[in-house]
PQR file of N, CA, C, O and H, with PARSE charges and radii, in Angstrom:
ATOM      1  N   UNK A   1      -5.719   4.428 -11.090 -0.4000 1.5000
ATOM      2  CA  UNK A   1      -6.017   2.886 -10.918 -0.0000 2.0000
ATOM      3  C   UNK A   1      -6.654   2.625  -9.735  0.5500 1.7000
ATOM      4  O   UNK A   1      -6.417   1.513  -9.262 -0.5500 1.4000
ATOM      5  N   UNK A   2      -7.246   3.193  -9.249 -0.4000 1.5000
ATOM      6  CA  UNK A   2      -8.445   3.017  -8.080 -0.0000 2.0000
ATOM      7  C   UNK A   2      -9.952   3.838  -8.584  0.5500 1.7000
ATOM      8  O   UNK A   2     -10.741   4.310  -7.766 -0.5500 1.4000
ATOM      9  H   UNK A   2      -7.439   4.096  -9.633  0.4000 1.0000
ATOM     10  N   UNK A   3     -10.079   3.872  -9.555 -0.4000 1.5000
ATOM     11  CA  UNK A   3     -11.449   4.547 -10.273 -0.0000 2.0000
ATOM     12  C   UNK A   3     -12.402   3.786  -9.560  0.5500 1.7000
ATOM     13  O   UNK A   3     -13.330   4.371  -9.002 -0.5500 1.4000
ATOM     14  H   UNK A   3      -9.438   3.488 -10.219  0.4000 1.0000
ATOM     15  N   UNK A   4     -12.251   2.074  -9.484 -0.4000 1.5000
ATOM     16  CA  UNK A   4     -13.413   1.770  -8.935 -0.0000 2.0000
ATOM     17  C   UNK A   4     -13.677   0.927 -10.387  0.5500 1.7000
ATOM     18  O   UNK A   4     -14.612   0.145 -10.212 -0.5500 1.4000
ATOM     19  H   UNK A   4     -11.497   1.598  -9.937  0.4000 1.0000
ATOM     20  N   UNK A   5     -13.321   0.876 -11.294 -0.4000 1.5000
ATOM     21  CA  UNK A   5     -13.759   0.439 -12.617 -0.0000 2.0000
ATOM     22  C   UNK A   5     -13.314  -0.544 -13.015  0.5500 1.7000
ATOM     23  O   UNK A   5     -13.840  -1.061 -14.000 -0.5500 1.4000
ATOM     24  H   UNK A   5     -12.562   1.511 -11.436  0.4000 1.0000
ATOM     25  N   UNK A   6     -11.862  -1.329 -12.211 -0.4000 1.5000
ATOM     26  CA  UNK A   6     -11.305  -2.294 -12.637 -0.0000 2.0000
ATOM     27  C   UNK A   6     -11.346  -3.211 -11.332  0.5500 1.7000
ATOM     28  O   UNK A   6     -11.445  -2.756 -10.192 -0.5500 1.4000
ATOM     29  H   UNK A   6     -11.435  -0.909 -11.411  0.4000 1.0000
ATOM     30  N   UNK A   7     -11.252  -4.654 -11.676 -0.4000 1.5000
ATOM     31  CA  UNK A   7     -11.164  -5.463 -10.749 -0.0000 2.0000
ATOM     32  C   UNK A   7      -9.729  -6.144 -10.200  0.5500 1.7000
ATOM     33  O   UNK A   7      -9.264  -7.248 -10.484 -0.5500 1.4000
ATOM     34  H   UNK A   7     -11.172  -5.024 -12.602  0.4000 1.0000
ATOM     35  N   UNK A   8      -9.242  -5.209  -9.403 -0.4000 1.5000
ATOM     36  CA  UNK A   8      -7.679  -5.256  -8.904 -0.0000 2.0000
ATOM     37  C   UNK A   8      -7.188  -5.997  -8.103  0.5500 1.7000
ATOM     38  O   UNK A   8      -5.969  -6.167  -8.082 -0.5500 1.4000
ATOM     39  H   UNK A   8      -9.619  -4.313  -9.172  0.4000 1.0000
ATOM     40  N   UNK A   9      -8.196  -6.749  -7.070 -0.4000 1.5000
ATOM     41  CA  UNK A   9      -7.875  -7.937  -6.251 -0.0000 2.0000
ATOM     42  C   UNK A   9      -7.939  -9.408  -7.544  0.5500 1.7000
ATOM     43  O   UNK A   9      -9.055  -9.917  -7.648 -0.5500 1.4000
ATOM     44  H   UNK A   9      -9.186  -6.611  -7.087  0.4000 1.0000
ATOM     45  N   UNK A  10      -7.108  -9.855  -8.204 -0.4000 1.5000
ATOM     46  CA  UNK A  10      -6.706 -10.861  -9.429 -0.0000 2.0000
ATOM     47  C   UNK A  10      -5.290 -10.960  -9.179  0.5500 1.7000
ATOM     48  O   UNK A  10      -4.331 -10.188  -9.172 -0.5500 1.4000
ATOM     49  H   UNK A  10      -6.202  -9.442  -8.119  0.4000 1.0000
ATOM     50  N   UNK A  11      -5.510 -12.236  -8.968 -0.4000 1.5000
ATOM     51  CA  UNK A  11      -4.083 -12.575 -10.011 -0.0000 2.0000
ATOM     52  C   UNK A  11      -3.518 -11.652 -11.060  0.5500 1.7000
ATOM     53  O   UNK A  11      -2.635 -10.796 -11.084 -0.5500 1.4000
ATOM     54  H   UNK A  11      -6.288 -12.863  -8.974  0.4000 1.0000
ATOM     55  N   UNK A  12      -4.375 -12.165 -11.916 -0.4000 1.5000
ATOM     56  CA  UNK A  12      -3.701 -11.407 -12.990 -0.0000 2.0000
ATOM     57  C   UNK A  12      -3.223  -9.804 -12.729  0.5500 1.7000
ATOM     58  O   UNK A  12      -2.241  -9.267 -13.241 -0.5500 1.4000
ATOM     59  H   UNK A  12      -5.093 -12.861 -11.897  0.4000 1.0000
ATOM     60  N   UNK A  13      -4.052  -9.275 -11.923 -0.4000 1.5000
ATOM     61  CA  UNK A  13      -4.129  -7.425 -11.312 -0.0000 2.0000
ATOM     62  C   UNK A  13      -2.311  -7.313 -10.860  0.5500 1.7000
ATOM     63  O   UNK A  13      -1.339  -6.740 -11.353 -0.5500 1.4000
ATOM     64  H   UNK A  13      -4.849  -9.712 -11.507  0.4000 1.0000
ATOM     65  N   UNK A  14      -2.555  -8.238  -9.616 -0.4000 1.5000
ATOM     66  CA  UNK A  14      -1.216  -8.709  -9.380 -0.0000 2.0000
ATOM     67  C   UNK A  14      -0.039  -8.761  -9.999  0.5500 1.7000
ATOM     68  O   UNK A  14       0.787  -7.849  -9.980 -0.5500 1.4000
ATOM     69  H   UNK A  14      -3.345  -8.703  -9.216  0.4000 1.0000
ATOM     70  N   UNK A  15       0.076  -9.732 -10.520 -0.4000 1.5000
ATOM     71  CA  UNK A  15       1.180  -9.520 -11.120 -0.0000 2.0000
ATOM     72  C   UNK A  15       1.854  -8.790 -12.262  0.5500 1.7000
ATOM     73  O   UNK A  15       3.015  -8.737 -12.668 -0.5500 1.4000
ATOM     74  H   UNK A  15      -0.595 -10.474 -10.535  0.4000 1.0000
ATOM     75  N   UNK A  16       0.394  -8.099 -12.735 -0.4000 1.5000
ATOM     76  CA  UNK A  16       0.381  -6.567 -13.603 -0.0000 2.0000
ATOM     77  C   UNK A  16       1.661  -5.709 -12.543  0.5500 1.7000
ATOM     78  O   UNK A  16       2.875  -5.562 -12.677 -0.5500 1.4000
ATOM     79  H   UNK A  16      -0.549  -8.142 -12.406  0.4000 1.0000
ATOM     80  N   UNK A  17       0.816  -5.340 -11.643 -0.4000 1.5000
ATOM     81  CA  UNK A  17       1.656  -4.834 -10.455 -0.0000 2.0000
ATOM     82  C   UNK A  17       3.053  -5.075  -9.715  0.5500 1.7000
ATOM     83  O   UNK A  17       3.730  -4.532  -8.842 -0.5500 1.4000
ATOM     84  H   UNK A  17      -0.170  -5.460 -11.534  0.4000 1.0000
ATOM     85  N   UNK A  18       3.102  -6.126 -10.500 -0.4000 1.5000
ATOM     86  CA  UNK A  18       4.669  -6.590  -9.219 -0.0000 2.0000
ATOM     87  C   UNK A  18       5.062  -5.436  -9.600  0.5500 1.7000
ATOM     88  O   UNK A  18       4.580  -4.465  -9.016 -0.5500 1.4000
ATOM     89  H   UNK A  18       2.552  -6.567 -11.209  0.4000 1.0000
ATOM     90  N   UNK A  19       5.813  -5.273 -10.428 -0.4000 1.5000
ATOM     91  CA  UNK A  19       6.917  -4.225 -10.726 -0.0000 2.0000
ATOM     92  C   UNK A  19       6.514  -2.989  -9.434  0.5500 1.7000
ATOM     93  O   UNK A  19       7.473  -2.325  -9.042 -0.5500 1.4000
ATOM     94  H   UNK A  19       6.205  -6.062 -10.902  0.4000 1.0000
ATOM     95  N   UNK A  20       5.771  -2.832  -9.092 -0.4000 1.5000
ATOM     96  CA  UNK A  20       5.063  -1.718  -8.085 -0.0000 2.0000
ATOM     97  C   UNK A  20       5.367  -1.851  -7.130  0.5500 1.7000
ATOM     98  O   UNK A  20       6.165  -1.176  -6.479 -0.5500 1.4000
ATOM     99  H   UNK A  20       4.991  -3.371  -9.410  0.4000 1.0000
ATOM    100  N   UNK A  21       4.704  -2.892  -6.800 -0.4000 1.5000
ATOM    101  CA  UNK A  21       5.082  -3.474  -5.072 -0.0000 2.0000
ATOM    102  C   UNK A  21       6.205  -3.958  -4.909  0.5500 1.7000
ATOM    103  O   UNK A  21       6.432  -4.215  -3.726 -0.5500 1.4000
ATOM    104  H   UNK A  21       4.056  -3.440  -7.329  0.4000 1.0000
ATOM    105  N   UNK A  22       7.150  -4.234  -5.720 -0.4000 1.5000
ATOM    106  CA  UNK A  22       8.681  -3.999  -5.918 -0.0000 2.0000
ATOM    107  C   UNK A  22       9.399  -3.030  -5.144  0.5500 1.7000
ATOM    108  O   UNK A  22      10.253  -3.107  -4.261 -0.5500 1.4000
ATOM    109  H   UNK A  22       6.966  -4.025  -6.681  0.4000 1.0000
ATOM    110  N   UNK A  23       8.547  -1.690  -5.985 -0.4000 1.5000
ATOM    111  CA  UNK A  23       9.239  -0.230  -6.449 -0.0000 2.0000
ATOM    112  C   UNK A  23       8.368   0.322  -4.894  0.5500 1.7000
ATOM    113  O   UNK A  23       9.044   1.128  -4.256 -0.5500 1.4000
ATOM    114  H   UNK A  23       7.853  -1.628  -6.702  0.4000 1.0000
ATOM    115  N   UNK A  24       7.672   0.146  -4.576 -0.4000 1.5000
ATOM    116  CA  UNK A  24       6.285   0.320  -3.219 -0.0000 2.0000
ATOM    117  C   UNK A  24       7.796  -0.098  -1.931  0.5500 1.7000
ATOM    118  O   UNK A  24       8.123   0.826  -1.186 -0.5500 1.4000
ATOM    119  H   UNK A  24       7.123  -0.509  -5.095  0.4000 1.0000
ATOM    120  N   UNK A  25       8.516  -1.371  -1.811 -0.4000 1.5000
ATOM    121  CA  UNK A  25       8.896  -1.962  -1.002 -0.0000 2.0000
ATOM    122  C   UNK A  25      10.272  -0.970  -0.730  0.5500 1.7000
ATOM    123  O   UNK A  25      10.614  -0.395   0.304 -0.5500 1.4000
ATOM    124  H   UNK A  25       8.251  -2.122  -2.416  0.4000 1.0000
ATOM    125  N   UNK A  26      10.852  -1.001  -1.937 -0.4000 1.5000
ATOM    126  CA  UNK A  26      12.116  -0.339  -1.966 -0.0000 2.0000
ATOM    127  C   UNK A  26      12.310   1.165  -1.014  0.5500 1.7000
ATOM    128  O   UNK A  26      12.844   1.392   0.072 -0.5500 1.4000
ATOM    129  H   UNK A  26      10.575  -1.468  -2.777  0.4000 1.0000
ATOM    130  N   UNK A  27      11.487   2.153  -2.166 -0.4000 1.5000
ATOM    131  CA  UNK A  27      10.451   3.183  -1.638 -0.0000 2.0000
ATOM    132  C   UNK A  27      10.389   3.376  -0.187  0.5500 1.7000
ATOM    133  O   UNK A  27      10.985   4.188   0.520 -0.5500 1.4000
ATOM    134  H   UNK A  27      11.053   1.969  -3.048  0.4000 1.0000
ATOM    135  N   UNK A  28       9.476   2.387   0.135 -0.4000 1.5000
ATOM    136  CA  UNK A  28       9.250   3.468   1.655 -0.0000 2.0000
ATOM    137  C   UNK A  28      10.214   2.510   2.382  0.5500 1.7000
ATOM    138  O   UNK A  28       9.831   2.298   3.532 -0.5500 1.4000
ATOM    139  H   UNK A  28       8.991   1.727  -0.439  0.4000 1.0000
ATOM    140  N   UNK A  29      11.245   1.929   2.083 -0.4000 1.5000
ATOM    141  CA  UNK A  29      12.010   1.730   3.364 -0.0000 2.0000
ATOM    142  C   UNK A  29      13.000   2.555   3.318  0.5500 1.7000
ATOM    143  O   UNK A  29      13.777   2.420   4.263 -0.5500 1.4000
ATOM    144  H   UNK A  29      11.556   2.102   1.148  0.4000 1.0000
ATOM    145  N   UNK A  30      13.409   3.804   2.163 -0.4000 1.5000
ATOM    146  CA  UNK A  30      14.605   4.569   1.868 -0.0000 2.0000
ATOM    147  C   UNK A  30      13.888   5.398   2.003  0.5500 1.7000
ATOM    148  O   UNK A  30      14.759   6.176   2.394 -0.5500 1.4000
ATOM    149  H   UNK A  30      12.778   3.913   1.395  0.4000 1.0000
ATOM    150  N   UNK A  31      12.385   6.401   2.057 -0.4000 1.5000
ATOM    151  CA  UNK A  31      12.052   7.792   2.742 -0.0000 2.0000
ATOM    152  C   UNK A  31      10.889   7.305   3.284  0.5500 1.7000
ATOM    153  O   UNK A  31      10.739   6.640   2.259 -0.5500 1.4000
ATOM    154  H   UNK A  31      11.678   5.769   1.739  0.4000 1.0000
ATOM    155  N   UNK A  32      10.018   7.042   3.875 -0.4000 1.5000
ATOM    156  CA  UNK A  32       9.290   6.558   4.589 -0.0000 2.0000
ATOM    157  C   UNK A  32       8.336   7.571   4.974  0.5500 1.7000
ATOM    158  O   UNK A  32       8.006   7.588   6.160 -0.5500 1.4000
ATOM    159  H   UNK A  32      10.140   7.582   4.708  0.4000 1.0000
ATOM    160  N   UNK A  33       7.806   8.465   4.142 -0.4000 1.5000
ATOM    161  CA  UNK A  33       7.216   9.659   4.507 -0.0000 2.0000
ATOM    162  C   UNK A  33       5.948   8.828   5.129  0.5500 1.7000
ATOM    163  O   UNK A  33       5.803   7.659   4.771 -0.5500 1.4000
ATOM    164  H   UNK A  33       8.073   8.451   3.179  0.4000 1.0000
ATOM    165  N   UNK A  34       5.096   9.372   5.989 -0.4000 1.5000
ATOM    166  CA  UNK A  34       3.473   8.936   6.918 -0.0000 2.0000
ATOM    167  C   UNK A  34       2.775   9.070   5.589  0.5500 1.7000
ATOM    168  O   UNK A  34       2.044   8.179   5.155 -0.5500 1.4000
ATOM    169  H   UNK A  34       5.214  10.321   6.280  0.4000 1.0000
ATOM    170  N   UNK A  35       2.970  10.001   5.062 -0.4000 1.5000
ATOM    171  CA  UNK A  35       1.281   9.968   3.964 -0.0000 2.0000
ATOM    172  C   UNK A  35       1.642   9.315   2.796  0.5500 1.7000
ATOM    173  O   UNK A  35       0.825   8.462   2.448 -0.5500 1.4000
ATOM    174  H   UNK A  35       3.563  10.725   5.414  0.4000 1.0000
ATOM    175  N   UNK A  36       2.558   9.442   2.124 -0.4000 1.5000
ATOM    176  CA  UNK A  36       3.491   8.482   1.096 -0.0000 2.0000
ATOM    177  C   UNK A  36       3.216   6.859   1.486  0.5500 1.7000
ATOM    178  O   UNK A  36       2.873   6.165   0.529 -0.5500 1.4000
ATOM    179  H   UNK A  36       3.221  10.134   2.407  0.4000 1.0000
ATOM    180  N   UNK A  37       3.309   6.324   2.524 -0.4000 1.5000
ATOM    181  CA  UNK A  37       3.311   5.280   2.949 -0.0000 2.0000
ATOM    182  C   UNK A  37       1.607   5.352   2.852  0.5500 1.7000
ATOM    183  O   UNK A  37       1.161   4.874   1.810 -0.5500 1.4000
ATOM    184  H   UNK A  37       3.589   6.888   3.302  0.4000 1.0000
ATOM    185  N   UNK A  38       0.952   5.705   3.482 -0.4000 1.5000
ATOM    186  CA  UNK A  38      -0.502   5.555   4.110 -0.0000 2.0000
ATOM    187  C   UNK A  38      -1.233   5.516   2.255  0.5500 1.7000
ATOM    188  O   UNK A  38      -1.654   4.386   2.010 -0.5500 1.4000
ATOM    189  H   UNK A  38       1.315   6.094   4.329  0.4000 1.0000
ATOM    190  N   UNK A  39      -1.350   6.159   1.478 -0.4000 1.5000
ATOM    191  CA  UNK A  39      -1.238   6.382   0.118 -0.0000 2.0000
ATOM    192  C   UNK A  39      -0.999   4.489  -1.225  0.5500 1.7000
ATOM    193  O   UNK A  39      -1.470   3.715  -2.057 -0.5500 1.4000
ATOM    194  H   UNK A  39      -1.008   7.077   1.677  0.4000 1.0000
ATOM    195  N   UNK A  40       0.123   4.908  -0.342 -0.4000 1.5000
ATOM    196  CA  UNK A  40       0.946   3.551  -1.042 -0.0000 2.0000
ATOM    197  C   UNK A  40       0.071   2.022  -0.370  0.5500 1.7000
ATOM    198  O   UNK A  40       0.569   0.979  -0.791 -0.5500 1.4000
ATOM    199  H   UNK A  40       0.506   5.537   0.335  0.4000 1.0000
ATOM    200  N   UNK A  41      -0.587   1.925   0.157 -0.4000 1.5000
ATOM    201  CA  UNK A  41      -0.854   1.073   1.043 -0.0000 2.0000
ATOM    202  C   UNK A  41      -2.351   0.914   0.331  0.5500 1.7000
ATOM    203  O   UNK A  41      -2.668  -0.222  -0.022 -0.5500 1.4000
ATOM    204  H   UNK A  41      -0.992   2.773   0.499  0.4000 1.0000
ATOM    205  N   UNK A  42      -3.082   1.773   0.155 -0.4000 1.5000
ATOM    206  CA  UNK A  42      -4.270   1.613  -0.511 -0.0000 2.0000
ATOM    207  C   UNK A  42      -4.567   0.952  -1.856  0.5500 1.7000
ATOM    208  O   UNK A  42      -5.597   0.375  -2.205 -0.5500 1.4000
ATOM    209  H   UNK A  42      -2.825   2.696   0.442  0.4000 1.0000
ATOM    210  N   UNK A  43      -3.578   1.138  -2.448 -0.4000 1.5000
ATOM    211  CA  UNK A  43      -3.436   0.056  -3.692 -0.0000 2.0000
ATOM    212  C   UNK A  43      -2.376  -1.460  -3.725  0.5500 1.7000
ATOM    213  O   UNK A  43      -2.173  -2.256  -4.642 -0.5500 1.4000
ATOM    214  H   UNK A  43      -2.741   1.607  -2.164  0.4000 1.0000
ATOM    215  N   UNK A  44      -1.763  -1.407  -2.073 -0.4000 1.5000
ATOM    216  CA  UNK A  44      -1.723  -2.423  -2.032 -0.0000 2.0000
ATOM    217  C   UNK A  44      -2.572  -3.577  -1.131  0.5500 1.7000
ATOM    218  O   UNK A  44      -2.385  -4.748  -0.798 -0.5500 1.4000
ATOM    219  H   UNK A  44      -1.928  -0.761  -1.328  0.4000 1.0000
ATOM    220  N   UNK A  45      -3.723  -2.443  -0.915 -0.4000 1.5000
ATOM    221  CA  UNK A  45      -5.262  -3.261  -0.053 -0.0000 2.0000
ATOM    222  C   UNK A  45      -5.982  -3.517  -1.281  0.5500 1.7000
ATOM    223  O   UNK A  45      -6.570  -4.587  -1.436 -0.5500 1.4000
ATOM    224  H   UNK A  45      -3.875  -1.493  -1.185  0.4000 1.0000
ATOM    225  N   UNK A  46      -5.979  -2.657  -2.122 -0.4000 1.5000
ATOM    226  CA  UNK A  46      -7.037  -2.816  -3.370 -0.0000 2.0000
ATOM    227  C   UNK A  46      -6.673  -3.644  -4.358  0.5500 1.7000
ATOM    228  O   UNK A  46      -7.579  -4.150  -5.021 -0.5500 1.4000
ATOM    229  H   UNK A  46      -5.501  -1.788  -1.995  0.4000 1.0000
ATOM    230  N   UNK A  47      -5.359  -3.949  -4.659 -0.4000 1.5000
ATOM    231  CA  UNK A  47      -4.701  -5.486  -4.561 -0.0000 2.0000
ATOM    232  C   UNK A  47      -5.109  -7.182  -4.236  0.5500 1.7000
ATOM    233  O   UNK A  47      -4.949  -8.278  -4.773 -0.5500 1.4000
ATOM    234  H   UNK A  47      -4.623  -3.538  -4.121  0.4000 1.0000
ATOM    235  N   UNK A  48      -5.660  -6.670  -3.145 -0.4000 1.5000
ATOM    236  CA  UNK A  48      -5.502  -7.726  -2.142 -0.0000 2.0000
ATOM    237  C   UNK A  48      -4.295  -7.765  -1.463  0.5500 1.7000
ATOM    238  O   UNK A  48      -4.414  -8.235  -0.331 -0.5500 1.4000
ATOM    239  H   UNK A  48      -5.790  -5.779  -2.709  0.4000 1.0000
ATOM    240  N   UNK A  49      -3.290  -7.466  -1.739 -0.4000 1.5000
ATOM    241  CA  UNK A  49      -2.096  -7.419  -1.048 -0.0000 2.0000
ATOM    242  C   UNK A  49      -1.851  -6.897   0.559  0.5500 1.7000
ATOM    243  O   UNK A  49      -1.071  -6.027   0.946 -0.5500 1.4000
ATOM    244  H   UNK A  49      -3.193  -7.084  -2.658  0.4000 1.0000
ATOM    245  N   UNK A  50      -2.684  -7.638   1.266 -0.4000 1.5000
ATOM    246  CA  UNK A  50      -3.328  -7.060   2.765 -0.0000 2.0000
ATOM    247  C   UNK A  50      -1.681  -6.840   3.208  0.5500 1.7000
ATOM    248  O   UNK A  50      -1.110  -5.752   3.148 -0.5500 1.4000
ATOM    249  H   UNK A  50      -3.317  -8.344   0.951  0.4000 1.0000
ATOM    250  N   UNK A  51      -1.030  -8.163   3.683 -0.4000 1.5000
ATOM    251  CA  UNK A  51      -0.270  -8.256   4.589 -0.0000 2.0000
ATOM    252  C   UNK A  51       1.359  -6.750   4.300  0.5500 1.7000
ATOM    253  O   UNK A  51       2.321  -6.412   4.989 -0.5500 1.4000
ATOM    254  H   UNK A  51      -1.494  -9.047   3.732  0.4000 1.0000
ATOM    255  N   UNK A  52       0.903  -6.393   3.169 -0.4000 1.5000
ATOM    256  CA  UNK A  52       1.785  -5.540   2.431 -0.0000 2.0000
ATOM    257  C   UNK A  52       1.464  -3.946   3.034  0.5500 1.7000
ATOM    258  O   UNK A  52       2.058  -2.987   3.526 -0.5500 1.4000
ATOM    259  H   UNK A  52       0.120  -6.668   2.609  0.4000 1.0000
ATOM    260  N   UNK A  53      -0.267  -4.498   2.521 -0.4000 1.5000
ATOM    261  CA  UNK A  53      -1.243  -3.078   3.021 -0.0000 2.0000
ATOM    262  C   UNK A  53      -0.342  -2.843   4.562  0.5500 1.7000
ATOM    263  O   UNK A  53       0.519  -1.986   4.762 -0.5500 1.4000
ATOM    264  H   UNK A  53      -0.750  -5.277   2.122  0.4000 1.0000
ATOM    265  N   UNK A  54      -0.793  -3.776   5.437 -0.4000 1.5000
ATOM    266  CA  UNK A  54      -1.127  -3.825   6.912 -0.0000 2.0000
ATOM    267  C   UNK A  54       0.229  -3.211   7.165  0.5500 1.7000
ATOM    268  O   UNK A  54       0.265  -2.180   7.838 -0.5500 1.4000
ATOM    269  H   UNK A  54      -1.492  -4.472   5.275  0.4000 1.0000
ATOM    270  N   UNK A  55       1.662  -3.878   6.570 -0.4000 1.5000
ATOM    271  CA  UNK A  55       3.517  -3.032   6.666 -0.0000 2.0000
ATOM    272  C   UNK A  55       3.858  -1.786   6.326  0.5500 1.7000
ATOM    273  O   UNK A  55       4.872  -1.207   6.717 -0.5500 1.4000
ATOM    274  H   UNK A  55       1.633  -4.715   6.024  0.4000 1.0000
ATOM    275  N   UNK A  56       3.043  -1.356   5.608 -0.4000 1.5000
ATOM    276  CA  UNK A  56       3.003   0.129   5.099 -0.0000 2.0000
ATOM    277  C   UNK A  56       1.916   1.359   6.209  0.5500 1.7000
ATOM    278  O   UNK A  56       2.046   2.582   6.166 -0.5500 1.4000
ATOM    279  H   UNK A  56       2.220  -1.827   5.291  0.4000 1.0000
ATOM    280  N   UNK A  57       0.904   0.605   7.116 -0.4000 1.5000
ATOM    281  CA  UNK A  57       0.473   0.833   7.393 -0.0000 2.0000
ATOM    282  C   UNK A  57       0.807   1.322   8.603  0.5500 1.7000
ATOM    283  O   UNK A  57       0.638   2.461   9.037 -0.5500 1.4000
ATOM    284  H   UNK A  57       0.799  -0.388   7.151  0.4000 1.0000
ATOM    285  N   UNK A  58       1.635  -0.283   9.482 -0.4000 1.5000
ATOM    286  CA  UNK A  58       2.569   0.001  10.856 -0.0000 2.0000
ATOM    287  C   UNK A  58       3.001   1.232  10.196  0.5500 1.7000
ATOM    288  O   UNK A  58       2.440   2.326  10.266 -0.5500 1.4000
ATOM    289  H   UNK A  58       1.772  -1.209   9.131  0.4000 1.0000
ATOM    290  N   UNK A  59       4.274   0.874   9.419 -0.4000 1.5000
ATOM    291  CA  UNK A  59       5.435   2.204   9.145 -0.0000 2.0000
ATOM    292  C   UNK A  59       5.143   3.870   9.288  0.5500 1.7000
ATOM    293  O   UNK A  59       5.869   4.758   9.735 -0.5500 1.4000
ATOM    294  H   UNK A  59       4.730  -0.014   9.363  0.4000 1.0000
ATOM    295  N   UNK A  60       3.693   3.920   8.687 -0.4000 1.5000
ATOM    296  CA  UNK A  60       3.318   4.989   8.825 -0.0000 2.0000
ATOM    297  C   UNK A  60       2.322   5.209  10.109  0.5500 1.7000
ATOM    298  O   UNK A  60       1.517   6.128   9.963 -0.5500 1.4000
ATOM    299  H   UNK A  60       3.104   3.198   8.324  0.4000 1.0000
ATOM    300  N   UNK A  61       2.284   4.713  10.963 -0.4000 1.5000
ATOM    301  CA  UNK A  61       2.170   4.530  12.203 -0.0000 2.0000
ATOM    302  C   UNK A  61       2.669   4.765  13.380  0.5500 1.7000
ATOM    303  O   UNK A  61       2.163   5.039  14.468 -0.5500 1.4000
ATOM    304  H   UNK A  61       2.939   3.966  11.082  0.4000 1.0000
ATOM    305  N   UNK A  62       4.205   4.555  12.848 -0.4000 1.5000
ATOM    306  CA  UNK A  62       5.306   4.690  13.531 -0.0000 2.0000
ATOM    307  C   UNK A  62       6.262   6.406  13.304  0.5500 1.7000
ATOM    308  O   UNK A  62       7.364   6.752  13.728 -0.5500 1.4000
ATOM    309  H   UNK A  62       4.616   4.332  11.964  0.4000 1.0000
ATOM    310  N   UNK A  63       5.404   7.022  12.602 -0.4000 1.5000
ATOM    311  CA  UNK A  63       6.001   8.432  11.662 -0.0000 2.0000
ATOM    312  C   UNK A  63       5.571   9.787  12.346  0.5500 1.7000
ATOM    313  O   UNK A  63       5.824  10.960  12.069 -0.5500 1.4000
ATOM    314  H   UNK A  63       4.509   6.740  12.257  0.4000 1.0000
ATOM    315  N   UNK A  64       4.673   9.067  13.549 -0.4000 1.5000
ATOM    316  CA  UNK A  64       4.389  10.268  14.273 -0.0000 2.0000
ATOM    317  C   UNK A  64       2.616  10.750  14.140  0.5500 1.7000
ATOM    318  O   UNK A  64       2.019  10.418  13.116 -0.5500 1.4000
ATOM    319  H   UNK A  64       4.468   8.114  13.773  0.4000 1.0000
ATOM    320  N   UNK A  65       2.038  11.361  14.995 -0.4000 1.5000
ATOM    321  CA  UNK A  65       0.397  11.372  15.673 -0.0000 2.0000
ATOM    322  C   UNK A  65      -0.048  12.054  14.616  0.5500 1.7000
ATOM    323  O   UNK A  65      -1.278  12.092  14.568 -0.5500 1.4000
ATOM    324  H   UNK A  65       2.523  11.631  15.827  0.4000 1.0000
ATOM    325  N   UNK A  66       0.660  12.760  13.512 -0.4000 1.5000
ATOM    326  CA  UNK A  66      -0.133  12.866  12.370 -0.0000 2.0000
ATOM    327  C   UNK A  66      -1.193  12.445  11.417  0.5500 1.7000
ATOM    328  O   UNK A  66      -2.030  13.069  10.765 -0.5500 1.4000
ATOM    329  H   UNK A  66       1.659  12.729  13.550  0.4000 1.0000
ATOM    330  N   UNK A  67      -0.889  11.177  11.546 -0.4000 1.5000
ATOM    331  CA  UNK A  67      -1.472  10.374  10.260 -0.0000 2.0000
ATOM    332  C   UNK A  67      -2.167   8.841  11.414  0.5500 1.7000
ATOM    333  O   UNK A  67      -1.843   8.123  12.360 -0.5500 1.4000
ATOM    334  H   UNK A  67      -0.209  10.671  12.076  0.4000 1.0000
ATOM    335  N   UNK A  68      -3.625   9.189  10.144 -0.4000 1.5000
ATOM    336  CA  UNK A  68      -3.875   8.060  10.984 -0.0000 2.0000
ATOM    337  C   UNK A  68      -4.549   7.161   9.669  0.5500 1.7000
ATOM    338  O   UNK A  68      -5.366   7.576   8.847 -0.5500 1.4000
ATOM    339  H   UNK A  68      -3.888   9.772   9.375  0.4000 1.0000
ATOM    340  N   UNK A  69      -3.984   5.915   9.746 -0.4000 1.5000
ATOM    341  CA  UNK A  69      -4.262   4.295   8.911 -0.0000 2.0000
ATOM    342  C   UNK A  69      -5.338   3.799   9.238  0.5500 1.7000
ATOM    343  O   UNK A  69      -5.388   3.782  10.468 -0.5500 1.4000
ATOM    344  H   UNK A  69      -3.320   5.578  10.414  0.4000 1.0000
ATOM    345  N   UNK A  70      -6.141   3.427   8.838 -0.4000 1.5000
ATOM    346  CA  UNK A  70      -6.954   2.203   9.054 -0.0000 2.0000
ATOM    347  C   UNK A  70      -7.189   0.748   9.053  0.5500 1.7000
ATOM    348  O   UNK A  70      -7.229   0.438   7.862 -0.5500 1.4000
ATOM    349  H   UNK A  70      -6.101   3.441   7.839  0.4000 1.0000
ATOM    350  N   UNK A  71      -7.337  -0.130   9.657 -0.4000 1.5000
ATOM    351  CA  UNK A  71      -6.608  -1.409   9.305 -0.0000 2.0000
ATOM    352  C   UNK A  71      -8.438  -1.902   9.201  0.5500 1.7000
ATOM    353  O   UNK A  71      -9.336  -1.900  10.044 -0.5500 1.4000
ATOM    354  H   UNK A  71      -7.305   0.122  10.624  0.4000 1.0000
ATOM    355  N   UNK A  72      -8.392  -2.262   7.843 -0.4000 1.5000
ATOM    356  CA  UNK A  72      -9.822  -2.882   8.108 -0.0000 2.0000
ATOM    357  C   UNK A  72      -9.265  -4.060   6.340  0.5500 1.7000
ATOM    358  O   UNK A  72      -8.888  -3.855   5.186 -0.5500 1.4000
ATOM    359  H   UNK A  72      -7.663  -2.264   7.159  0.4000 1.0000
ATOM    360  N   UNK A  73      -9.705  -5.688   7.621 -0.4000 1.5000
ATOM    361  CA  UNK A  73      -9.247  -6.482   6.453 -0.0000 2.0000
ATOM    362  C   UNK A  73     -10.279  -7.106   5.454  0.5500 1.7000
ATOM    363  O   UNK A  73      -9.886  -7.763   4.490 -0.5500 1.4000
ATOM    364  H   UNK A  73     -10.011  -5.854   8.558  0.4000 1.0000
TER
END
């Protein structure tokens, strides 16, 4: 998905990924593994879902000092 061959920051792609975003929300609440949260944040950021990406990074940071996440607006 993040092969840089597709423009993910568009309304059409956000609509297409809507089921993924719902799944991300559910999974991130059930089993907040920091590495997984950081990976999910990359997809959200690539699709222009910055608030979701920031929330996932915040949850990942709460997981402990082993995970580094960077907020880039």
